[in-house]
C-alpha positions in Angstrom: -52.8 37.3 -44.5 -54.0 40.3 -41.6 -53.7 40.0 -38.2 -55.7 41.9 -35.7 -54.8 41.5 -31.3 -58.5 41.4 -30.2 -57.7 40.8 -26.2 -57.0 37.7 -25.4 -57.5 36.0 -29.1 -55.2 37.0 -32.1 -57.8 37.4 -35.1 -56.4 35.9 -38.7 -57.9 37.1 -41.8 -57.3 35.1 -45.1 -58.3 36.0 -48.3 -57.8 32.4 -50.7 -59.0 34.4 -53.5 -56.4 35.0 -55.4 -54.9 31.3 -55.1 -54.3 29.5 -58.0 -53.3 26.1 -56.6 -53.8 24.6 -53.0 -50.1 24.2 -53.0 -49.4 27.9 -52.4 -50.8 27.5 -49.1 -47.4 26.1 -47.7 -45.6 29.2 -49.2 -47.7 31.3 -46.6 -46.3 30.4 -43.7 -50.1 29.0 -41.9 -48.5 26.3 -39.5 -46.5 28.6 -37.3 -49.9 30.3 -36.7 -52.1 27.2 -35.7 -51.9 27.7 -32.1 -54.7 27.8 -29.0 -55.8 31.4 -28.9 -56.1 32.2 -32.9 -59.5 32.7 -34.7 -59.4 32.2 -38.5 -61.7 34.1 -40.8 -61.2 32.5 -44.3 -62.7 33.9 -47.2 -62.6 31.4 -50.1 -61.5 28.7 -48.3 -62.6 26.0 -51.1 -59.8 27.4 -52.9 -57.6 25.2 -50.1 -58.6 22.2 -52.0 -59.0 20.2 -48.5 -55.6 21.3 -47.1 -57.8 23.0 -44.2 -59.4 21.6 -41.0 -63.2 21.3 -40.9 -64.2 25.1 -40.3 -65.9 25.2 -36.8 -68.3 27.4 -38.1 -69.3 28.7 -41.9 -70.9 31.9 -42.4 -72.9 32.5 -45.8 -73.9 36.2 -46.3 -76.5 37.7 -49.0 -77.7 40.9 -49.8 -80.8 42.0 -51.4 -82.3 45.5 -52.0 -83.8 45.9 -49.1 -82.4 43.0 -46.7 -79.0 41.2 -45.9 -79.1 37.9 -44.2 -76.0 35.7 -42.2 -76.5 31.9 -42.4 -74.5 30.1 -39.8 -73.5 26.1 -40.5 -71.7 24.3 -37.6 -68.8 22.2 -39.1 -67.5 21.0 -35.6 -68.8 20.3 -31.8 -67.4 23.6 -31.4 -68.9 25.3 -33.7 -72.2 23.6 -32.6 -71.7 25.0 -28.9 -71.3 28.7 -30.7 -74.1 28.8 -32.5 -75.9 27.3 -29.5 -74.5 29.9 -27.4 -75.3 32.7 -29.2 -79.4 31.6 -29.3 
């Protein structure tokens, strides 16, 4: 996990690519970071086996030879509000 301070927010980047078993999450000490003011950016969340709360926003990135695409999908009311605000 990498931690970045960004003004009033703390960004937590978690890459679960090397996670072999969802039970390994417990040993990462993530619960102590679960508080207001922290924004989680999680790569490979499917490796958590459903142990994470629903994502507010899912970002799918794709790159072709001449174009890059980002698809945003809301998973909660908060995510919906973020998308509507950015439109």
